[in-house]
N, C-alpha and C positions, 0 to 999 in steps of 0.2 A: 300495616303492610310489612311483609317480611323483607329483610335486607338480603340482597343477592350476594351469595358467597362466590367470589370470582374464581375460586379453585374448583367449583362444581361445574360439571358439564351441563349445558342447556339440553333439556328434554323437549322434544317437539311432538305434540299430539294433534291428530285430526279427528274431530268428532263428526261422523256422518249421521245426519238427522238432527232436528231441532225440536223434537217432541217433548212431552211432559217429563220423561225420565232423563232427558239430556241435561236439564238445568242443574240438578244436584251433582251430576257427573262433572260438568264444567266447573261448578263451584268448588268441588273437592280438589280437582287438579289445579285450579287457580290459586289455591292456598300456597303452593310452592313457587317462590319468586323465580326460580330457574326454569320453570315450565313455560313453554310457548304454546298457546292453544288456538286452534282454528276450527270454526264451526262451518260445516258445509250443509246447506239446505237445498231442497228442490227449487226454491226460489230464493233470491238474494234477500228479499224482505224478511222471509222466515228466519234465515240465518242471522241477519242483522238484529232482528227483534230480540234474540237471545244474547247475542254478543255484546250489545250495548249495555246489558246489565252488569258487565264486568269490565274492569280496567284492563286494557291491552289485549283483549281477546279479539281475534280477527274473524271475518265472515267472508264466505264465498258461495257461489252457486254451483251446483253439480247435479247432473243426471246420473245416478248410480247404475242405471241400466246401460250406460254408454261406456264401453271399455276404453275408448280412446280418452275420454274425459278423465276416467279413473287413472289411466297411465300418466296423463299430463299433470295430475294433481297429487297423487299419493307419494311419489318419490321425495325423499328428503325428510320425511317424518319418521319418528322412532316407533310410534304405535298408532294404528288406526283403530278407533273405537266405533264399531258399526252398530248404530241404533236405528237403522232403517228396517223396514219389514223383512222378515226372514228369507223370502225367496231371492233377495238381492245379495245375500251373504256369499253365495258360492262364487259369483263373478268377482266380487271384491277380494275374496280369498285368493283366487287365481292370480289376480293382479298383484296382490301383496307378495305372493311367492315369486312372481316374475321380477319384482323390484326389491325383493329381500327386505320387506317391512313387516314388523309384527302386527298382529290383529287380535282384537278382543270383541266378542259378542255375548249377549245374554241369551241367545236363542238355542234351541235344542240342536245337538250335533246330528246332522242327517247322514244317511249312507253316502250321499254324494260328497259331503264334506269329509267323511272318514277316508274316502278314496284319495284324498290329497295329503294324507299323513306323511308318506315317504317324501313327497315333493317338498313339504314344509320343512322336514328335518334336513333334507339335502340343502335347502336354501339357508339353513342356519337361523330360522326364525321360529317363533311360537305363535300358533293360532289357538287361542283359548275360547272355547264355547261354554255355554251353560253357566255363566257367572253373573246371574241376576238374583232373583228371589227364589223362584221355583220354575225352572231349575237354577240353582246357584247356591244361595245361603243354605238351602236344605242339604246339599251335598257336603258343605263344609262341616256342619254340625253332626251329620250322620257319620262321616268318616272319622271325626275325632273320637266319637264313642266306640265305633267299630275297632279302630286301631288300639285303643286302650284295652278293650276286651281281649282282642287277639294277643296283645302283649302279656296278658295274664294267663294265656292258655285257655280262655273261655270260648264257648261256642255261641254263635248267634242263631237262635232257633226261629225267631219271627221279627220282622221289621215292617211296621206300618207307618206311613207318613201322610198327613193331610195338611193342605195349605189352601188358604183363600184370602182374596182381597175383597172386602165387603164394606158397607157403611158402618161407621162406629155406631154402637147401640143408640146413642142420643140422636143420631141422624138417620136411623133406620125407619123411615116414615112412609114407605110405599108398600103395596101388597106383594111385590116380588122380593123385597128384602135385598135389593141390589141396585147399584148405580154405576155409571160408566165415567171414567176419567178421560177417556179417549174414544176414538172411533170404535163403535161396538162390533164391527163385523168379525174381527178375529176372535173375540170372546164368545160370540155366538157360534161361529163355525166349529169350535172345538166340541160343542155339544152334539155334533154329528159324528164324531170320531169313534172308531172301534177302540176297545181297551183290552189289555191282557195283563193278568196278574197270576200269582201262584198262591194256592191255599191247600194246606194239608198235603203238600208235595205234588199237587196236581195243578197243571196250567189251566186257567179259566179264561175264556175269551167272551167278551161282551160286544155284540154288534152295536153299531152306532144308534140304530133305531130303538134299541133297548136300554141305552145308557141311562136315561133319566129314570126309567122304571127300576133300575138297580138300586137307586139311592136308599140310604138307611140312616136313621137318626143317630146322632152322637152329641153328647153334652161335654162342653169344654169351658172351664172356669165359670160355671153357672149359666152359660148361654146355650140355647138349643140350636144346634146346627144339623145339617145332613151332609153326607159325604158320598162320593162316587169315584170309581177308578179313573185314572187319567193316562191315556196313551198306553205305552208299553213298559210295564214294570219289570218284567223278568230279565231284561238285558242288564239291569243294574246288579244282578247277582255277581256277574263277572267283573263289572266296573268297580263294585265295592269290595270284591274279594270275599264274597259270602256264598259261594256256589252251592254249599250243602244246606242252605237255609230251607226251612219248612214252609214259611209264609212270607211273601213279600208283595206289598201293594203300595203304590204311590197314587194319591188322588186329591180331589178338590173338595173344599169346604164351601157351603153356602148356608144361609139362614134356612130354617125349616120351612118347607112348602115351595121353595124355589123350583125344584126339579119337577114336581107335579104340574106346576103352572107352565113351565117351559115345554113339557111334553104336550100340553094342550095347544100351545102355539104350533108345535110340530103337527099335531093332528089336524089343525085347520089349514095345513099346507103353507104356513108362513115362514118356513125355514128351508126353502128349496133354492137351489142355485140354477136350475135348468128350466124353470117355468114361472109364470106369474108376472110377466113383464107388464109395465104400465106405459102406454103411449098416448093416452088421452085424459082429459079431465074426468075424475071419478071420485066418489066419496069413499072413505074407508069402509063403511058398511057395505056398499055395493061391490067394492073390490073383494071383500071376504066372501060375500055371497057368490060372486062369480067364480072365485077359486074353488068353492065347494059345490058348484053346479046346483044351486038352489036359490029360491027367492024368498025363503022363510027362515028368519033367524031362529025361531023357536025350534026348528028341526036340529039346528046345531047345538042348541042349549040342552036338549035332552041327552046328549052324549057327553056332557061335561059336568064336573062337580060345581056346586055353587061358588066355592072359593076360587076356582080357576076362571069361571065365567066372570065373576066380579073383577078379578085382576085384569083380565083381558079387556073388559069394558073400561076399566079405569085408565088403562094405557091409551085407549081411544080407537081400538080396532072396529068398534061397532058404531062409531060416530057418523054424523052427516057432514063432517068437515071434509073439504076437498084435499086430496094429496098435493104436496107442495111441488113435486117435480116428477119427471119421467124416470123409471127404473127398469133394469134389465131382468130382475127376478124377484121372487117374493122375499128372500132374506134381506135384500137391499131395501125393499119397502119397509120391512119390519125395523131394520136398523135405523132408518130415518126417524121413525116414530120413537124408538128407544132413546135416541140421542136427544130428542125434544123433551121426553117425559122423565127420563131416568139419568139425567146429568147432575153432577154435584153443583150445588149453588154456592155462592161466596160464603165463607165461614163454616161450611159443612166439612165434617171430618170423615176420612175413611179409616179402615182398620185392616191390619194384616195379622192373621193367626196362622202359625206354622207349628204343628205338633208331630214329633217323632215318638214312636213307641217301640221299645225293644224288649224281647224276652231272651234272656241269657241263660246259659247252662254252664255250671262249673264242672271241672273234671270229676268231682265226686257225685255228679248227677243232680245236684240241687239247682233250682232255678232262682233267678232274681229278675226284677223288672225295672226298666228305666223309661221315664217319660221326659222329653225335652221340649220345652214350650217357648216359642217366641211370640210375643204379642206387642204390636206397635200401632200407635194411633197417630194419624196425621196432625200436622200443625195448621190450624185454620189461617194463620198469618204467615205460613211458610210452605214447606213441601208436604205433599201427601205421604202417607206411610208407604204406598206402593212406589212412588217416585224415589224415595230415599232407599228403600230396600232393593231396588233394581239399579239405580244410578250410582250409589256409593260403591258396592262391590265391583261393578264394572270399572269405575275409576281407580279403585284401589289396586286391582289386578294390573291395570295398564301402567300405573306408577311403579309397581314392583317389577314388572317386565322391563320398563325403561331404565330403572335403576340397577338392573342386573341382579336383583335378589331372587328372581325366578330364573334359574339357569337352564332348565330342561328345554329342549327344542323339539319341534314337531307339533302334532295336533294334541292339544291338552284339554282335560277336564279338571275341575278344581277338587280332586279327590286324593291328593298326596299331601304329606305334611309340609312340604316346601311351599305349598299354596295355601292350604286351609289354616295352618297355624297363624301366620302373620295377618291374614285377612280377618279371621275371627277376633284377634286382638284389636285390630283397627276398627272393626264394627262396634266393639264394646265401648270404645272411646266416643263413638257417635250415639251411644245409648241403644244400640241394637244388639241385644244379647239374649241368650237362652237361659231358662231356669230349669235345672235338672232335678228330678225327683227319683230317688232310688227306693225300691220296696223289696222286702224279702218274700220268700215263698209263704211265710206265715201271715204276711200282711196283705197278700194279693193272690188271685188265682188267674189262670189263663182265660177262663170264660168271662170273668168280670173285666179284666184288663183289655181284652179284645172283643168287647161286647158287640161292636159293629160288624164283626165277621161271623157271629153266631146265627 
């Protein structure tokens, strides 16, 4: 136990949310004896369940959708760490501005959040978004490389970034090559999103219904993956200061075959939010038949590859088992089944893989190539790789803000030296670090380096 230095000021942190990424964040902040930590959960039992794992950590109950409860709770803290679902961040941010309290989230910075930039600056606080894994650690590593290149007068021609949280190879034991550490709905909903990226100076837009069909193979450290674009990549040209870049794409990694199988779930109508409700007892098989207006499974099978059919059958969509509860739409039905069949078991490990690729050009016109790889595997007796790579950077940024080491005020992203340099160093101490590989134009070519875009 650290000895409290009486000359140091007490730092007060409020953690909103007690989910799986909250524990490493609390553990990290709790290392400092001068920190006082409170966990706020939707239920008191939820908050206490986490708080009792640590000495002197307090717990309380809060409804983060209730402004008055937020107003009554947030005042007096130095930093609010919001680990609740992203839709609640905006109200929390507004209350933080009103009470002049700093805030940190791991979620994407939305247009509505950006609109609060001046208000946050006027309040003299910082609201930092996108400081988890992806987004988060990916920004830190990318900006360190970009700033070094710009410092040498070099131009960034192409930037490609892939990131995925997946089962470790030893525990990749199901047909989808995927497992969930938390409620699956968020991870499934993003498969419906449109995506935008830039290739050969042209903006490319991918409709959500075509996202899984876009996927392309990629090999990383001897493992076969597939990748697909994620959300909106082109806005990071200005955020990263690389407006003249030729190619930019940020996307997701999965084991090979995942996207084809997920497209087949889509084709069966199992990823919809506006139909497919369940209000009575029904088997999974009869539910799927009803969704597709048929009474013959073989008709559905003729439109599907054997691999996808076997995977969907393995999950249980064609079984005679009764559904467990009523649901409002088909995506909620599917998520219930995924949570049952695709959850991590005790002692199973997850893995995080994050790969950046840069093509650089020197003033003399010659090119060179940089790959930057982060690979982390969860501890079966401790935290998952995903929990660590989200929870630690959130906590580190909160500590740096509370200690006055991040001095900039307003709405922030972790893309400046003031932020990325200290956090990258702190992550290395935790064993979370990138391995960079540099190649000359003689050792590599554009087509081979960016084979996934060819």
